[in-house]
C-alpha positions as CSV (number, residue, x, y, z in Angstrom):
1,X,188.4,10.7,174.3
2,X,187.2,9.0,171.2
3,X,183.9,10.9,171.0
4,X,186.0,14.7,171.0
5,X,187.8,13.0,167.7
6,X,184.9,11.5,166.3
7,X,182.8,14.8,167.0
8,X,185.6,17.2,165.4
9,X,185.3,14.6,162.4
10,X,181.5,15.2,161.9
11,X,182.0,19.1,162.1
12,X,184.2,19.2,159.3
13,X,181.3,17.5,157.3
14,X,178.8,18.9,158.6
15,X,181.0,22.3,157.8
16,X,181.0,21.1,154.2
17,X,177.9,19.9,153.6
18,X,175.8,22.3,155.3
19,X,174.0,24.1,152.2
20,X,171.5,26.1,154.2
21,X,171.0,30.0,152.6
22,X,173.2,32.2,155.3
23,X,171.7,36.2,154.6
24,X,172.1,38.7,156.9
25,X,168.4,40.5,157.4
26,X,168.0,43.7,158.9
27,X,167.4,43.8,162.4
28,X,164.1,45.7,162.2
29,X,162.9,42.9,160.0
30,X,164.4,39.6,162.4
31,X,162.4,37.5,164.6
32,X,163.5,34.9,165.2
33,X,167.3,35.0,167.3
34,X,168.8,32.2,169.3
35,X,171.2,32.4,171.5
36,X,173.5,29.3,171.8
37,X,176.4,29.3,174.9
38,X,178.6,27.4,177.8
39,X,177.6,27.5,181.2
40,X,180.4,29.4,183.3
41,X,179.5,31.4,185.9
42,X,176.2,33.4,187.4
43,X,177.2,36.7,186.4
44,X,177.4,34.9,183.1
45,X,174.1,33.7,183.4
46,X,172.6,37.4,184.1
47,X,174.3,39.1,181.6
48,X,172.7,36.6,178.8
49,X,168.9,36.5,180.9
50,X,169.4,40.7,180.2
51,X,170.4,40.4,176.9
52,X,167.3,38.1,175.8
53,X,165.2,41.0,177.5
54,X,167.1,43.4,175.3
55,X,165.8,40.8,172.0
56,X,162.4,40.8,173.6
57,X,162.0,44.1,174.1
58,X,162.7,44.6,170.7
59,X,159.8,42.0,170.1
60,X,161.9,39.6,168.5
61,X,161.2,35.7,169.8
62,X,164.1,34.2,171.5
63,X,165.2,30.2,172.1
64,X,168.1,29.3,174.0
65,X,170.2,26.4,174.7
66,X,173.1,26.4,176.9
67,X,175.6,23.6,177.3
68,X,176.3,22.4,180.7
69,X,179.5,21.0,181.4
70,X,180.6,18.8,184.5
71,X,180.5,19.8,187.8
72,X,179.1,23.5,186.8
73,X,175.8,24.5,188.0
74,X,172.8,25.3,186.0
75,X,171.4,28.6,187.2
76,X,167.3,28.5,187.8
77,X,167.3,25.8,185.0
78,X,165.8,28.7,183.0
79,X,167.2,27.5,179.4
80,X,167.2,24.2,177.7
81,X,170.4,22.5,177.8
82,X,173.0,19.7,176.8
83,X,175.6,17.6,178.4
84,X,178.4,15.6,177.3
85,X,175.9,12.9,177.8
86,X,174.3,13.9,174.8
87,X,177.3,13.3,172.5
88,X,177.7,8.9,171.9
89,X,180.8,7.0,171.3
90,X,180.4,8.1,168.0
91,X,180.3,11.7,168.2
92,X,177.2,12.3,167.5
93,X,175.2,14.9,169.5
94,X,171.5,14.4,168.5
95,X,169.6,14.5,171.1
96,X,165.8,15.9,170.8
97,X,166.8,19.6,172.2
98,X,169.5,20.1,170.5
99,X,168.1,18.9,167.2
100,X,165.4,21.3,167.3
101,X,168.1,23.8,167.6
102,X,169.7,23.0,165.1
103,X,166.5,22.7,162.7
104,X,165.7,26.2,163.8
105,X,166.3,29.2,160.6
106,X,166.8,31.9,162.8
107,X,167.8,34.5,161.7
108,X,170.5,35.7,164.1
109,X,172.2,32.9,166.0
110,X,174.4,34.5,168.8
111,X,177.1,32.4,169.9
112,X,178.5,34.0,173.3
113,X,181.5,32.1,174.1
114,X,184.9,33.6,174.4
115,X,186.2,30.8,173.9
116,X,185.6,27.9,171.6
117,X,183.5,25.0,173.0
118,X,183.7,21.8,170.4
119,X,180.2,20.7,171.1
120,X,178.5,23.7,170.2
121,X,180.5,24.1,167.2
122,X,179.3,20.9,166.1
123,X,175.6,22.7,166.3
124,X,176.8,26.0,164.9
125,X,178.1,23.9,161.7
126,X,175.0,21.8,161.3
127,X,172.7,25.3,162.0
128,X,169.8,26.3,159.6
129,X,170.8,29.8,161.1
130,X,170.6,32.5,158.7
131,X,173.5,34.3,160.3
132,X,175.6,33.2,163.2
133,X,177.1,35.6,165.3
134,X,180.2,34.4,167.5
135,X,183.6,36.1,168.5
136,X,186.4,36.8,166.3
137,X,188.7,33.8,165.7
138,X,190.3,33.5,162.1
139,X,190.3,29.7,162.6
140,X,186.4,29.9,163.3
141,X,185.5,32.0,160.5
142,X,183.5,29.6,158.0
143,X,181.3,28.6,161.6
144,X,179.9,32.5,161.1
145,X,179.0,34.9,158.9
146,X,179.4,38.2,161.6
147,X,182.1,38.1,163.8
148,X,182.7,40.5,166.2
149,X,186.7,41.5,168.0
150,X,185.8,41.9,171.4
151,X,188.5,41.1,173.8
152,X,186.6,41.9,177.2
153,X,184.1,40.2,179.6
154,X,181.4,38.5,178.3
155,X,178.6,41.1,179.0
156,X,181.1,43.6,176.3
157,X,180.5,41.1,174.2
158,X,177.1,40.5,174.2
159,X,177.0,44.7,173.9
160,X,179.1,44.6,171.1
161,X,176.9,42.1,169.4
162,X,174.0,43.2,169.8
163,X,175.0,47.2,168.6
164,X,176.2,45.4,166.2
165,X,173.4,43.4,164.8
166,X,171.0,46.2,165.8
167,X,172.8,48.5,162.8
168,X,172.4,46.2,160.2
169,X,170.0,47.4,157.5
């Protein structure tokens, strides 16, 4: 599929060109949190809702963007989302929702997929987030400032990310 090839080229270019300042501020000082993920199943949706609630209990403002794959259910239509239809033939992913999301200078941006999604990697490469947090994978290290090694459930990944970032001082 040409779109994905062009998308990958744009992602590689964005990684090189993005000069956004990257720092991990102490968790207590962090105010703006972003969450991005691919829709999988109802359980992941519930785990993410619980994570959002935890962050909000900590006084954080949370924005969420989800990728909705074909033939997947968008549970509750609770979060902003984008689909493959938002990718042009030339690999541009420029829907108003994705542009607003990547332009936000999140203190922490959590990527909650266990397997990399090329569309979300493109957004991570273009993101203005100060600290991007994701699951550990050596080839993905340019996309993140903090990587968490976790091979269990989505809930386990979320809890581990939350615990590590809360400890940042």
